[in-house]
C-alpha positions as CSV (number, residue, x, y, z in Angstrom):
1,M,0.0,0.0,0.0
2,N,1.5,3.3,-1.2
3,K,1.4,6.4,1.0
4,L,0.8,9.8,-0.4
5,S,3.3,12.5,0.6
6,I,1.3,15.6,1.5
7,G,4.2,18.0,1.1
8,E,5.3,16.7,-2.3
9,T,1.8,16.6,-3.6
10,V,1.0,20.2,-2.6
11,R,4.4,21.4,-3.9
12,F,3.8,19.8,-7.3
13,A,0.2,21.3,-7.4
14,Y,1.4,24.8,-6.8
15,G,4.5,24.5,-9.0
16,F,2.4,23.2,-11.9
17,T,-0.3,25.8,-11.5
18,L,2.1,28.7,-11.4
19,R,4.4,27.4,-14.1
20,E,1.6,26.4,-16.5
21,L,-0.9,29.2,-15.7
22,G,-1.0,30.5,-19.2
23,T,-1.6,27.1,-20.6
24,I,-4.3,26.4,-18.1
25,I,-6.1,29.6,-19.1
26,G,-5.9,28.6,-22.7
27,L,-7.3,25.1,-22.0
28,I,-10.3,26.2,-19.9
29,W,-11.4,29.7,-20.9
30,V,-13.9,28.6,-23.5
31,P,-15.8,26.1,-21.4
32,M,-15.5,28.4,-18.4
33,V,-17.1,31.3,-20.2
34,A,-19.9,28.9,-21.3
35,L,-20.2,27.7,-17.8
36,A,-20.6,31.3,-16.5
37,V,-23.3,32.0,-19.1
38,I,-25.1,28.8,-18.1
39,S,-24.9,29.9,-14.4
40,F,-26.2,33.3,-15.2
41,L,-29.2,32.1,-17.3
42,P,-31.5,31.3,-14.3
43,Y,-31.1,34.8,-13.0
44,A,-31.6,36.4,-16.4
45,L,-34.7,34.3,-17.0
46,G,-36.1,35.1,-13.5
47,D,-36.1,31.5,-12.4
48,T,-34.5,32.4,-9.0
49,A,-37.2,35.0,-8.2
50,R,-40.3,33.0,-8.9
51,S,-43.7,34.2,-7.5
52,P,-45.1,32.3,-4.6
53,D,-48.4,31.9,-6.5
54,I,-46.8,30.4,-9.6
55,N,-48.9,27.8,-11.4
56,S,-47.8,24.2,-11.7
57,G,-47.0,24.4,-15.4
58,A,-44.6,27.3,-15.0
59,A,-43.0,25.6,-12.0
60,G,-42.5,22.5,-14.0
61,A,-40.9,24.4,-16.8
62,I,-38.5,26.0,-14.4
63,A,-37.7,22.7,-12.9
64,L,-37.0,21.1,-16.3
65,R,-34.9,24.1,-17.3
66,S,-32.9,23.9,-14.1
67,L,-32.3,20.2,-14.6
68,A,-31.1,20.7,-18.2
69,L,-28.8,23.6,-17.2
70,S,-27.4,21.5,-14.3
71,L,-26.6,18.6,-16.6
72,I,-24.9,21.0,-19.1
73,S,-22.9,22.7,-16.3
74,I,-21.6,19.3,-15.1
75,L,-20.6,18.4,-18.6
76,L,-18.8,21.7,-19.0
77,T,-17.0,21.1,-15.7
78,A,-15.7,17.8,-17.1
79,C,-14.6,19.7,-20.3
80,V,-12.6,22.0,-18.0
81,T,-11.0,19.3,-15.9
82,V,-9.9,16.7,-18.5
83,P,-7.4,18.8,-20.5
84,V,-5.8,20.3,-17.3
85,L,-5.5,16.8,-15.9
86,R,-3.8,15.6,-19.1
87,Q,-1.4,18.5,-18.9
88,A,-0.6,17.9,-15.2
89,M,-0.1,14.1,-15.8
90,G,2.2,14.6,-18.8
91,L,-0.3,13.2,-21.2
92,R,-0.5,16.5,-23.1
93,K,2.5,18.7,-24.1
94,G,2.9,22.3,-25.1
95,P,1.0,25.5,-24.6
96,A,-2.6,26.2,-25.4
97,F,-4.4,29.4,-26.5
98,I,-7.9,27.9,-27.1
99,H,-9.1,24.4,-26.4
100,V,-12.5,22.9,-27.1
101,S,-13.0,19.2,-26.8
102,L,-16.0,16.9,-26.1
103,G,-14.6,13.4,-26.4
104,A,-14.8,10.0,-24.7
105,A,-12.9,11.2,-21.6
106,E,-15.1,14.2,-21.1
107,L,-18.2,12.1,-21.4
108,R,-16.8,9.4,-19.1
109,L,-16.0,12.0,-16.4
110,W,-19.4,13.6,-16.9
111,G,-20.9,10.2,-16.2
112,G,-18.7,9.8,-13.2
113,Y,-19.9,13.1,-11.8
114,L,-23.5,12.1,-12.3
115,L,-22.8,8.7,-10.6
116,L,-21.3,10.5,-7.6
117,I,-24.3,12.7,-7.4
118,G,-26.6,9.7,-7.5
119,I,-24.5,8.0,-4.7
120,T,-24.7,11.2,-2.6
121,I,-28.5,11.3,-3.0
122,I,-28.8,7.6,-2.0
123,L,-26.6,8.1,1.1
124,M,-28.6,11.2,2.1
125,L,-31.8,9.3,1.8
126,G,-30.4,6.4,3.8
127,L,-29.3,8.9,6.5
128,M,-32.8,10.5,6.6
129,L,-34.4,7.0,6.9
130,A,-32.1,6.1,9.8
131,V,-33.0,9.3,11.6
132,V,-36.7,8.8,11.1
133,T,-36.3,5.2,12.3
134,A,-34.5,6.3,15.4
135,A,-37.1,8.9,16.2
136,V,-40.0,6.4,15.8
137,A,-38.1,3.9,18.0
138,A,-37.6,6.6,20.7
139,N,-41.2,7.6,20.6
140,A,-42.2,4.0,21.0
141,I,-40.4,3.8,24.3
142,G,-41.6,7.3,25.3
143,S,-38.2,9.1,25.6
144,K,-37.8,12.3,23.6
145,V,-34.4,13.0,25.1
146,L,-33.2,9.6,23.9
147,G,-34.7,10.1,20.5
148,A,-32.9,13.5,20.1
149,A,-29.6,12.2,21.3
150,L,-29.8,9.1,19.1
151,S,-30.8,11.2,16.1
152,A,-27.9,13.6,16.6
153,L,-25.5,10.7,16.9
154,I,-26.8,9.1,13.7
155,V,-26.6,12.4,11.8
156,L,-23.0,12.9,13.0
157,A,-21.9,9.4,12.2
158,G,-23.8,9.4,8.8
159,I,-22.2,12.7,7.7
160,C,-18.7,11.4,8.7
161,A,-19.3,8.2,6.8
162,M,-20.7,10.1,3.8
163,L,-17.7,12.4,3.6
164,Y,-15.3,9.5,4.0
165,A,-16.9,7.6,1.1
166,L,-17.2,10.6,-1.2
167,V,-13.6,11.7,-0.7
168,R,-12.2,8.3,-1.5
169,L,-14.6,7.7,-4.4
170,S,-14.1,11.1,-6.1
171,F,-10.4,12.1,-5.5
172,L,-8.9,9.9,-8.2
173,L,-12.0,9.7,-10.5
174,G,-10.6,12.2,-13.0
175,P,-7.1,10.7,-13.2
176,V,-8.4,7.2,-13.6
177,V,-10.7,8.3,-16.4
178,V,-7.9,10.2,-18.2
179,A,-5.0,7.7,-17.7
180,E,-6.9,4.4,-18.0
181,N,-9.7,5.4,-20.4
182,R,-12.4,3.9,-18.3
183,L,-15.1,5.0,-15.8
184,T,-14.8,3.2,-12.5
185,L,-15.2,4.3,-8.9
186,E,-13.8,1.1,-7.6
187,R,-10.3,1.8,-8.9
188,G,-10.1,5.1,-7.0
189,W,-11.4,3.5,-3.9
190,L,-8.8,0.8,-3.9
191,L,-5.9,3.2,-4.7
192,T,-6.8,5.6,-1.9
193,A,-6.9,2.9,0.8
194,G,-5.1,4.1,3.9
195,N,-4.7,7.6,2.6
196,F,-7.9,9.3,3.6
197,W,-6.5,11.8,6.0
198,R,-3.5,12.5,3.7
199,I,-6.0,13.3,0.9
200,V,-8.0,15.6,3.2
201,A,-4.8,17.5,4.1
202,V,-3.9,17.9,0.4
203,L,-7.4,19.1,-0.4
204,F,-7.3,21.6,2.4
205,F,-4.0,23.1,1.3
206,V,-4.9,23.3,-2.4
207,T,-8.5,24.7,-1.9
208,L,-7.7,27.1,0.9
209,P,-6.4,30.1,-1.2
210,F,-9.3,30.4,-3.6
211,A,-11.8,29.5,-0.9
212,L,-10.6,32.5,1.1
213,V,-10.7,34.7,-2.0
214,F,-14.2,33.6,-2.8
215,L,-15.3,34.0,0.8
216,G,-13.7,37.4,1.0
217,A,-15.5,38.5,-2.2
218,F,-18.9,37.3,-0.8
219,V,-18.3,39.2,2.5
220,F,-17.3,42.4,0.6
221,L,-20.2,42.2,-1.9
222,L,-23.0,40.8,0.3
223,G,-21.9,41.7,3.8
224,P,-23.4,45.3,4.1
225,D,-26.7,44.3,2.5
226,T,-26.9,41.1,4.7
227,V,-26.3,43.1,7.9
228,A,-29.0,45.6,6.8
229,L,-31.4,42.7,6.1
230,Y,-30.7,41.2,9.5
231,H,-31.6,44.5,11.3
232,R,-34.7,44.9,9.1
233,A,-35.8,41.4,9.8
234,M,-35.5,41.9,13.5
235,E,-37.4,45.2,13.4
236,Q,-40.2,43.9,11.1
237,N,-40.5,40.4,12.4
238,M,-40.0,38.9,9.0
239,D,-40.7,35.2,8.6
240,Q,-38.1,32.7,7.1
241,Q,-39.6,32.9,3.6
242,Q,-39.4,36.7,3.5
243,I,-35.8,36.6,4.7
244,A,-34.9,34.0,2.1
245,D,-36.6,36.0,-0.7
246,R,-34.7,39.2,0.3
247,M,-31.4,37.3,0.6
248,Q,-32.0,35.8,-2.9
249,A,-32.6,39.4,-4.2
250,I,-29.3,40.5,-2.7
251,V,-27.4,37.6,-4.4
252,D,-29.2,38.3,-7.7
253,S,-28.1,41.9,-7.6
254,H,-24.4,40.9,-7.4
255,I,-24.4,37.7,-9.5
256,S,-22.5,39.1,-12.4
257,I,-19.6,40.1,-10.2
258,I,-19.7,36.8,-8.3
259,L,-19.5,34.9,-11.6
260,G,-16.6,37.2,-12.7
261,V,-14.7,36.3,-9.5
262,Q,-15.3,32.7,-10.3
263,L,-13.8,33.1,-13.8
264,I,-10.7,34.9,-12.4
265,I,-9.9,32.2,-9.8
266,A,-10.9,29.3,-12.0
267,P,-7.4,28.8,-13.5
268,F,-5.9,28.6,-10.0
269,S,-8.5,26.3,-8.5
270,V,-8.7,23.9,-11.5
271,G,-4.9,23.8,-11.8
272,L,-4.3,23.1,-8.1
273,S,-7.0,20.5,-7.7
274,S,-6.2,18.7,-11.0
275,A,-2.5,18.7,-10.4
276,A,-2.9,17.4,-6.9
277,A,-5.1,14.5,-8.1
278,G,-2.9,13.7,-11.1
279,Y,0.2,13.6,-9.0
280,A,-1.5,11.5,-6.3
281,Y,-2.6,9.0,-9.0
282,K,1.0,8.6,-10.2
283,I,2.2,8.0,-6.7
284,L,-0.5,5.6,-5.7
285,S,-0.5,3.6,-8.9
286,P,3.1,3.2,-10.1
287,G,3.6,1.1,-13.2
288,V,0.2,1.9,-14.7
289,P,0.6,2.6,-18.5
290,A,-0.4,6.1,-19.4
291,S,-2.5,7.1,-22.4
292,T,-0.9,8.4,-25.5
293,P,0.0,12.1,-25.2
294,R,-2.4,14.4,-27.0
295,P,-1.5,17.8,-28.4
């Protein structure tokens, strides 16, 4: 069982991203712009500010449109990730000024993302069922305190188990798809055995910078309006729905800037995460033949 070096993985991720930043931008800017447009459409179409008395037909149309846009967004995310992974893993050489590709690897990774979403939904439903079962059992013996304690324990254990499973299933999904030309979650699960906390540490260090930037942008843009909304809600005794509607309006008013910030930090976030996963794959699966380099 190979062990992942946290320091070496993080150093490689930052070194690759800074060294290949221009190439990363060239590889991802087309799908990233398309992704930003797709993300803006619900706000432009008014889907995020629907009326409470909307009819079922209009609500159904919004739901279908939201589903379609989500599927396209996930596909575009795969189109962003695959070429950067190839560059980080040495399967692609040279610079890039523009890159548009929708091949087997992108479609496989898209399928992998959808599979992970499906697994997440199943795990969440299982957790909800366990909590309901615990509550029913506690009510049967007439102890609300026991029911609350048991439910809290189940939720905590369930969230920990879910995070453990999803980290191990997802971390090497992209590199396996790119290097081995196949879609499998089992391969990543086997390769990451005994490395969960090392992977968590790597993910922390490679996601921290752009997470702080994005959080700072949110605080700068939404902070004053959010504080004002809080005071107004206290004064006017707003209910939760009113607060949610006002908060959505605040987000809507700044969505173009938020999407702009996402575009700016995307080369760094994609580069760091892809390089870390690609390097980890090479360390945890030595001797695996790589795919043919692509220009």
